[in-house]
C-alpha positions in Angstrom: 110.5 50.1 52.4 112.0 53.4 51.2 115.8 53.8 51.1 117.6 56.7 52.7 118.8 59.5 50.4 122.2 59.3 48.7 124.9 61.6 50.0 127.5 63.3 47.9 130.4 61.2 49.3 132.0 64.3 50.8 131.9 65.4 54.5 128.6 64.3 56.0 126.0 66.5 57.6 124.4 64.3 60.3 124.7 65.2 63.9 125.5 62.7 66.6 122.4 63.9 68.6 120.0 63.7 65.7 117.4 60.9 65.4 118.8 59.8 62.0 122.3 60.0 63.4 121.4 57.6 66.2 119.8 55.2 63.7 122.9 55.2 61.5 125.0 54.5 64.6 122.6 51.7 65.6 122.8 50.1 62.1 126.6 50.2 61.9 127.0 48.8 65.5 124.5 46.0 64.9 126.2 44.9 61.7 129.8 45.1 62.9 128.7 43.5 66.2 127.7 40.3 64.4 131.1 40.0 62.9 132.9 40.9 66.2 130.6 38.6 68.2 131.4 35.6 66.0 135.1 36.2 66.3 134.9 35.6 70.1 131.6 33.8 70.8 132.8 30.6 69.1 135.8 30.3 71.4 133.7 29.3 74.4 131.9 26.7 72.4 135.1 25.1 70.9 135.5 22.4 73.5 131.9 21.2 73.0 132.2 21.5 69.2 135.3 19.4 69.4 133.6 16.7 71.5 130.4 16.7 69.4 132.1 16.6 66.0 135.2 14.6 67.1 137.7 17.4 66.2 141.3 17.7 67.1 143.1 20.9 68.3 144.2 21.8 64.7 140.6 21.5 63.5 139.4 23.7 66.3 142.1 26.3 65.3 140.7 26.1 61.8 137.2 26.7 63.0 138.4 29.9 64.5 141.0 30.8 61.8 138.9 29.9 58.8 136.7 32.8 59.7 139.5 35.1 60.4 141.4 34.0 57.3 138.6 35.0 54.8 137.8 38.1 56.8 141.4 39.4 56.9 142.0 38.4 53.2 139.0 40.0 51.7 138.3 42.9 54.0 140.3 45.2 51.7 138.1 44.1 48.8 135.1 44.9 50.9 136.2 48.4 51.7 137.1 49.0 48.0 133.8 47.7 46.8 132.0 49.9 49.2 133.8 53.0 48.0 133.0 52.1 44.4 129.5 50.6 44.4 128.0 52.3 47.5 128.8 51.7 51.1 125.3 51.1 52.2 124.7 48.6 49.4 127.8 46.5 50.1 127.2 46.7 53.8 123.7 45.3 53.3 124.9 42.5 51.0 127.5 41.6 53.6 124.9 41.3 56.4 122.6 39.0 54.3 125.6 36.9 53.2 126.7 36.6 56.9 123.3 35.4 58.0 123.1 32.7 55.3 126.6 31.4 56.2 125.6 31.4 59.9 122.7 29.1 59.1 125.1 26.8 57.3 127.4 26.7 60.4 124.4 25.8 62.5 123.6 22.7 60.5 127.2 21.4 60.0 127.7 17.7 60.7 131.5 17.4 60.4 134.5 19.6 61.3 135.2 20.1 57.6 131.6 21.3 56.9 131.9 23.7 59.8 135.2 25.1 58.7 133.9 25.7 55.1 130.8 27.5 56.5 133.1 29.6 58.8 135.1 30.6 55.7 131.9 31.7 54.0 130.9 33.6 57.1 134.2 35.5 57.0 133.4 36.6 53.4 130.2 38.2 54.6 132.1 39.9 57.5 134.6 41.2 55.0 131.9 43.0 53.2 130.1 44.5 56.1 132.9 45.4 58.6 134.7 48.1 56.7 131.4 49.5 55.5 130.3 50.1 59.1 133.1 52.6 59.8 133.0 54.1 56.3 129.3 54.9 56.7 130.0 56.8 59.9 132.9 58.7 58.3 130.8 59.7 55.3 127.5 60.3 57.1 128.4 62.5 60.1 129.7 66.0 60.2 133.4 66.2 61.0 132.9 67.7 64.5 130.9 64.7 65.6 132.9 61.9 64.1 135.3 61.4 67.0 132.4 61.0 69.5 130.5 58.7 67.1 133.5 56.5 66.4 134.1 56.3 70.2 130.5 55.2 70.7 130.8 52.7 67.8 134.1 51.3 69.2 132.7 51.0 72.7 129.5 49.2 71.6 131.5 47.1 69.2 134.0 46.3 72.0 131.1 45.1 74.1 130.1 42.7 71.3 133.7 41.3 71.4 133.7 41.0 75.2 130.2 39.7 75.6 130.8 36.9 73.1 132.1 34.4 75.6 129.1 35.1 77.9 126.5 34.6 75.2 128.3 31.6 73.9 128.6 30.0 77.3 124.9 30.5 78.1 123.8 29.1 74.7 126.1 26.1 74.9 125.1 25.2 78.4 121.3 25.8 78.1 120.7 24.8 74.5 123.4 23.8 71.9 126.5 25.2 70.3 124.5 25.5 67.1 122.5 28.4 68.6 125.8 30.4 68.7 125.3 30.7 65.0 121.5 30.8 64.8 121.6 33.9 67.0 122.9 35.9 64.0 119.7 35.5 62.0 117.4 37.9 63.9 120.3 40.3 64.4 120.8 40.4 60.6 117.1 41.0 59.9 117.0 44.0 62.2 120.2 45.4 60.8 119.0 45.2 57.2 115.7 46.9 58.0 117.3 49.8 59.9 120.0 50.2 57.3 117.5 50.5 54.4 115.3 52.9 56.2 117.8 55.3 57.8 121.3 55.1 56.4 122.2 57.4 53.5 124.1 55.9 50.6 127.6 57.2 49.9 130.5 56.3 47.6 133.7 57.8 46.3 132.3 59.7 43.3 135.8 60.5 41.9 136.9 56.8 41.8 138.0 55.8 38.4 140.3 52.8 39.2 139.6 49.3 37.9 139.2 46.3 40.1 142.4 44.7 41.4 141.7 40.9 41.3 145.5 40.0 41.3 146.1 42.0 44.4 143.1 40.4 46.2 144.3 36.9 45.1 147.8 37.5 46.4 146.4 38.7 49.7 144.4 35.5 50.1 147.2 33.2 49.1 149.6 35.0 51.5 147.4 34.7 54.5 146.2 31.2 53.7 149.7 29.9 53.1 151.2 31.4 56.3 148.2 30.4 58.4 148.4 26.8 57.1 152.1 26.5 57.9 151.6 27.9 61.4 148.7 25.6 62.3 150.0 22.4 60.7 153.7 22.6 61.5 153.2 20.3 64.5 150.9 17.9 62.6 152.2 17.3 59.0 155.6 16.4 57.7 158.0 19.3 57.4 158.2 19.5 53.6 154.6 20.4 52.8 154.5 22.8 55.7 157.7 24.6 54.5 156.5 24.7 50.9 153.1 26.1 51.7 154.6 28.6 54.1 157.1 29.7 51.6 154.4 30.1 49.0 152.5 32.4 51.4 155.6 34.5 52.1 156.3 34.8 48.4 152.6 35.9 47.8 153.0 38.5 50.6 156.1 40.0 48.9 154.3 39.8 45.6 151.3 41.7 47.0 153.4 44.6 48.3 155.4 44.8 45.0 152.2 44.6 42.8 150.3 47.2 44.8 153.2 49.6 44.7 153.4 49.5 40.9 149.7 49.2 40.0 147.7 52.4 39.3 144.5 50.4 40.0 145.8 49.1 43.3 143.2 47.7 45.8 145.2 49.6 48.5 146.6 53.0 47.6 150.1 52.5 48.9 150.7 56.2 49.4 148.5 55.9 52.5 151.5 54.2 54.2 153.7 57.2 53.5 151.7 58.8 56.3 153.6 57.9 59.5 150.4 58.3 61.6 148.6 55.7 59.5 151.5 53.2 59.4 152.2 53.5 63.1 148.6 53.1 64.1 148.3 49.9 61.9 151.6 48.6 63.3 150.3 49.0 66.8 147.0 47.4 65.7 148.8 44.2 64.5 150.5 43.8 67.9 147.6 44.6 70.1 145.0 42.6 68.3 147.3 39.6 68.0 147.4 39.7 71.8 143.7 40.4 72.2 142.7 37.5 70.0 145.0 35.0 71.7 144.1 36.1 75.2 140.4 35.5 74.6 141.1 32.2 72.8 143.2 30.8 75.6 141.4 32.2 78.6 137.9 30.7 77.9 139.5 27.3 77.0 141.7 27.3 80.1 138.8 28.1 82.4 137.0 25.1 81.1 140.0 22.7 80.7 142.3 23.7 83.5 139.8 25.1 86.0 136.9 22.8 85.3 134.4 25.6 84.9 131.2 25.2 82.8 130.8 27.1 79.5 128.5 29.6 81.2 130.9 30.2 84.1 133.8 30.8 81.6 131.7 33.2 79.7 130.6 35.1 82.8 134.2 35.6 83.7 134.6 38.3 81.0 131.6 40.4 82.0 133.7 43.1 83.6 135.3 43.9 80.2 131.8 44.3 78.8 130.7 46.7 81.6 133.8 48.8 81.3 133.5 49.2 77.6 129.9 50.1 77.8 130.4 52.7 80.5 133.6 54.4 79.4 134.6 53.7 75.8 132.9 56.8 74.3 134.6 58.9 77.0 137.9 57.4 76.0 137.2 58.8 72.5 136.4 62.2 73.9 139.5 62.2 76.0 141.7 61.4 73.0 139.9 64.3 71.1 140.9 66.7 73.8 144.5 65.7 74.6 145.4 63.8 71.4 145.7 60.1 70.8 149.3 59.5 71.7 149.0 59.0 75.5 145.9 56.8 75.5 147.3 54.7 72.7 150.6 54.2 74.5 149.2 53.7 77.9 146.2 51.4 77.0 148.3 48.5 75.8 150.6 48.7 78.8 147.5 48.5 81.1 146.2 45.5 79.0 149.7 43.9 79.5 149.4 44.2 83.3 145.9 42.6 83.1 147.2 39.7 81.0 150.1 39.1 83.5 147.5 39.0 86.3 145.7 36.2 84.4 148.7 33.9 84.4 148.4 31.1 87.0 144.7 30.5 86.4 144.3 26.7 86.8 142.9 24.0 89.0 140.9 25.4 91.8 140.9 28.9 90.4 138.9 31.4 92.4 137.1 34.0 90.3 137.5 37.0 92.6 141.2 36.3 93.4 142.5 34.8 90.2 140.4 36.1 87.3 138.5 39.3 88.2 141.5 41.6 88.8 143.0 40.6 85.5 139.9 41.1 83.4 139.2 44.4 85.0 142.7 45.8 84.4 142.6 44.3 80.8 139.2 46.0 80.2 140.5 49.4 81.4 143.3 49.2 78.9 140.8 48.5 76.1 138.8 51.5 77.2 141.9 53.7 76.7 143.1 52.4 73.4 140.2 51.2 71.2 138.4 54.4 70.3 141.6 56.6 69.8 143.2 53.9 67.7 140.2 53.8 65.3 139.8 57.5 65.1 143.5 58.0 64.4 143.5 55.6 61.5 140.6 57.3 59.8 141.8 60.8 60.5 145.1 60.0 58.9 143.4 59.2 55.5 141.3 61.5 53.3 137.5 61.0 53.4 137.4 59.5 49.8 139.6 56.6 51.1 137.4 56.0 54.2 136.4 52.5 53.1 139.9 51.5 52.2 141.4 52.9 55.3 138.9 51.1 57.5 139.5 48.0 55.5 143.2 48.1 55.9 142.9 48.6 59.7 140.4 45.8 60.1 142.5 43.5 57.9 145.5 44.2 60.0 143.5 43.6 63.2 142.1 40.3 62.0 145.4 39.2 60.6 147.0 39.8 63.9 144.5 37.6 65.7 144.7 35.0 62.9 148.5 34.7 63.1 148.5 34.7 66.9 145.9 32.0 67.2 147.6 30.0 64.5 151.1 30.2 65.9 150.8 30.3 69.7 149.4 26.8 70.4 152.4 25.1 68.7 154.8 27.7 70.0 153.8 26.9 73.6 153.8 23.1 73.1 150.1 22.4 72.5 148.6 20.1 69.8 146.2 17.2 69.2 143.7 16.7 72.0 145.7 18.8 74.6 142.7 21.0 75.0 141.1 18.1 76.9 144.2 17.4 79.1 144.2 20.0 82.0 147.9 19.6 83.2 149.3 20.0 79.6 147.0 22.8 78.6 147.6 24.8 81.8 151.4 24.9 81.2 150.9 26.1 77.6 148.3 28.6 78.7 150.7 30.3 81.1 153.4 30.6 78.5 150.9 32.0 76.0 149.7 34.7 78.4 153.3 35.9 78.9 153.8 36.1 75.1 150.6 38.1 74.8 151.8 40.5 77.6 155.0 41.1 75.7 153.1 41.9 72.4 151.0 44.4 74.3 154.1 46.1 75.8 155.6 46.3 72.3 152.4 47.8 71.0 152.4 50.5 73.6 156.1 51.4 72.9 155.3 51.7 69.2 152.4 54.1 69.9 154.5 56.2 72.3 157.4 56.5 69.9 155.5 57.1 66.6 152.0 58.4 67.1 151.6 62.2 67.0 148.8 64.3 68.4 148.0 66.1 65.2 144.6 65.0 63.9 145.3 64.9 60.2 148.1 64.3 57.7 147.8 64.8 54.0 148.5 61.6 52.0 152.0 61.6 50.7 153.5 63.6 53.6 154.9 62.6 57.0 
């Protein structure tokens, strides 16, 4: 199997309409889809996993958050390694790692074993996720990047939305273990396409050393804060406060260290660009809400409404259809009129959809109680996903494509991680409440209103701070 030629690392030359360009898009979508799929597909299987492995609500949160934790903590390292060692190479290693970890998830016999395997799965996702966007940025000619990123975002959004459907079908017809085994054939196809068609690229001017201290501080920060949020309703206050304080101190140390380190994992001057900082601030709010909405909705449909896993998964199909049909057009619209309006309006539309999903409970009717909310929510995603991704990458120079993508992905996963960690306890849920319909339904409604508020805030941030200019040189506003 012959590899594709290495590119110079500067602006790419591939066209969106070329055969090789389509193959590159296919490889990046397949790879990132695995990571996105597993961030949502597991949600619909959580109730069955809990029953089969005798897990409590905190352990179910860790099954979700163990993956998000390692992904968010190490995704910056993945982007940096791709810029340094070759984006195609690191992307391929990530896909293979992810497949091996998925197999370990499938054979887990206890909640602890599954949580450990999910953490390992997140490591693989951290290697492949930033590489998928960086490969697009470095392979395609500038005029086609917006459209290509729009297609990538749309197809990736489909993977996120279709996760509950696939998970529900597999859980109901086979076993929750097939949720993880599904990744093995996807990984094999991704590796073959990547090696045959994707050109290698790297930052040829990169001379910085690795930044292990920065990476370690990021891991400790997210792990400590996540532990405190999940366990604050379970453990005694002292260990929770100590670990949470350690996480907060590590977060402050990370920022201080990265600012003063010439070999920083994250070039902090990227954040002097208002467009880059504002887009990432919006990402934190919006993806926190997105992760929590999907987490709570599929559990509520099974617990509060008594639906089967397959029925709960089918409920989100309209999101999939809308993303498939219109997401690339959302990217084209933002290219014509600028990203500000779509990025401001999209979260507000999602907030309306989230509000419409409150009240889903016993005796819920799909067409009356669920369908309107998921359709409106999907329309909001169509508006915001592609412009958000394009704006983040356009605000950074091409040589920092891997790091910029890594930062944005880290922020998105951290938002979901923190929301899924904090919201159950914040709305009064713990223990085996996911099996008690009356208790879980009350917490679900409160969680939906919190998510709607986060989305409104995200839209306000975009409207106030995002500009329509496409590019900003690093170091200037």
